[in-house]
C-alpha positions, 0 to 999 in steps of 0.5 A: 647569364641568369636566363640560362640558369632559369632555363636549366632549373626548369628543364630538372624539376620534377614539377609539370609547368601545368601542374597546380603547386597544392593538390585539391581537397576531395569534393565531399558533403559534410555528414551530420554525426548520429546522436548517441545517448548523454547517459550522465543526464538521464532524469526522471521526474514523479508526476503529481496533480494538487500535490498528489501523485498520479502514480506516473513518471516523466523521463527525460533520455539526453542525446548528443544531437537532434533526434526525431520520434519515428515509432513509439510502439518500439519503446519498451520499459521493464521493471521488476516487481515482487510477487507477493505470493511467492516471494519472487520477482516478477518481470513487469512491462511499464506502459508508455502513456506519451513519448515525445522529442522535446519541442525546445531541444530536439536532443531530448526524448521524454517518456511518460510512464503509466506508473512510478518507475523502478530505480535500475528500470530498462528503457529499450529503444528498439531499432526503428523507434528514433531517427537523426536529422538525416532520416538514418535509424538509430540503432537499439539502445538499453539504458537503466534508470538511476533513480526511481522506486525500490522493488517494494514501492514499485510493487505497490505502485503497480497494484491493485492486487488480485485474489487467487484464493477466493475462499478467503473472502465472501460471495458479497465480494467476489461470484466465486466465493462461497459462504463462510463457515459458522464459529459458534461453538466455544474452544476449550480453555485449555485449547485457547491458553495453549494457542495464546501461549503459542502467539504470544512466544511468536511476537517474543520470537519476531521481537514485537514484544519482550519475554517479560511482556509475555509473562505479564499478558498470560498472568493477566489472562489467568488473573481472577479480576480478569476472569470475573469481568471476561468469563470467556477464555476466548474472549479473555485471550483476544484481550490480552493478545493485543499486547504489542499492538497499537491497541494495547492500551485497550487492556487497561481501559477494559480492566483498570478504569482507564476510560471515560467511566474511570472504572473497569467494564462491568462485563465483557462477554458473548451476548446479544447486544441491544442494538438490533442493527450491530452486526458483531458488537455493541459497547453499552454506557449505562445511565451511571457511566459504567460501560459494557462490551457484548460480542454476538454469541454466534462469534464464540468460536472465532479465532482470538486475533480476530476477536481482538481486532473487534475489542480494539475497535469497540473499546473507542466507543465510551459515551453515548454519542456516535457518527459515522466518522467514529465508526469509520476511525474505529475500524480503521484501528480495528483493520490496523489491529488485525493487520499487527496480528497477522503479521505475527501468525497469518495461519488464521487468515485461512480459517474461512469463518465469517469474521476473518472472511470480513477482516480479510476483505477490510485488510484487502481494501487497505492494501489497495487504498492510500492517496497522500504518500502514495504508493504506501498503504493508506485510507483514501483512494489512490491512483492504483492501477486497477482503479476503473474497476474498483479496488477488489480487482474482479470483484462484484460491482455493487448495485448502488454507488459502483465500485469500491474506490477505497477503504474509506468508501468500502467502510462507510457505505456499510455504515450508511446503509445502516443509517449512520449519519455524518458528524465530528464526535469527540475523542478520548484518551484511548484515541489519542493512544492509538493515534500516536501509535499509528502516526508516531505523532504526539496528540498536540491539539484535541482530536475529533472523530472526524474527516480531518483525522481520517485525512491525518491518518491517510497522510501517514501511518507506520503500522503497515510499511511497504514491505509489511504490506506485500507480506500481507498481500501474500498471506492473503494470497494476492498477487499483482493484476 
């Protein structure tokens, strides 16, 4: 009976006695999934050597799986800098110094750039740049950096700057420049007075000084005692125009006796200095300690703004001992003062006169320098993009010493050629006030005119910000090389 029931069940079943109960799985090869960008872990580290920036960023790009670098040339990096001349943005291709898959973990691509990376800069990995473990080419990929330099710092990381108006510089530096014009004729006092009033008003408008300070400066300019010490209107305007600059203390040093002699200067005038090596001016300390400053008559007609920078310099020479480092630091204060005057109104930078052209070159050198806090502007040689050709892009190479490498190199070579020797010398109260204005730091130890003080100022100066550096580059008609 039971056997008959089983036979009937087999007859009515839809299953074939020979068919397997479960269908076999399709025989297929297990394929690796192609890696994709793991965006949350993209990193960038600015590289340095000995604590000093090398103007390079190491970018690490993470993927979800292993990859191989197939073609480095298909990796592009783009950032946007500021064109100093136009003020608009300039598209910049950032060079790839090195690209490799991280040996310890093939999920990471590392790129070393030829300058500091821009925040929000594009990294373009074109098809053919990368492959996966199967040898398959990864598709185009564009990612943006989350961190990096803002547009001003990125612009400065892209320098050197190159000139577009050679009339602002001398033929000593650029073959395309012509000789500067002489300015030996004194302007009329009424002309100087009107120009000074307008310039000081510009300082008020830009909130560099107050209206009260402007009134006081004009009163000092017209004061009878001031006129007895500085009979020339252009030199008087130069001195009082220092109001609101780092060198404002020079006004009291010259006129109120706030100097090592304790008395006002005997005279500040256009006369030939007794030192034949003096190129522009000289401060002379008499046997009784009284000081006078003489400026060569050939510069009577120079803009008072450029003369003010030289007065800021000369005010630091209050004794009979002077060495190379003292002259160098006095030049630093001179150039930074010149920069501040130009930030008020830069029109005089186009005068084409001997002193203006010379100061334009110093300012250009300053804008190309800065080591300790690169890409900010400083004094010592920094890792600018045009460093191989020197700070004056496209400029002449001096017969000795090679291309100029920094502001300090440019200044010191000139003084060494005239016989200046190294050595530390004592500073004075005026230099302390300059130092605080430049660095924002109070003087806690005795300052010396020294290489250490130069390095200190290079490590931080607050006179020329990143935005102001680019503005000054524009005023000099400099653009990115």
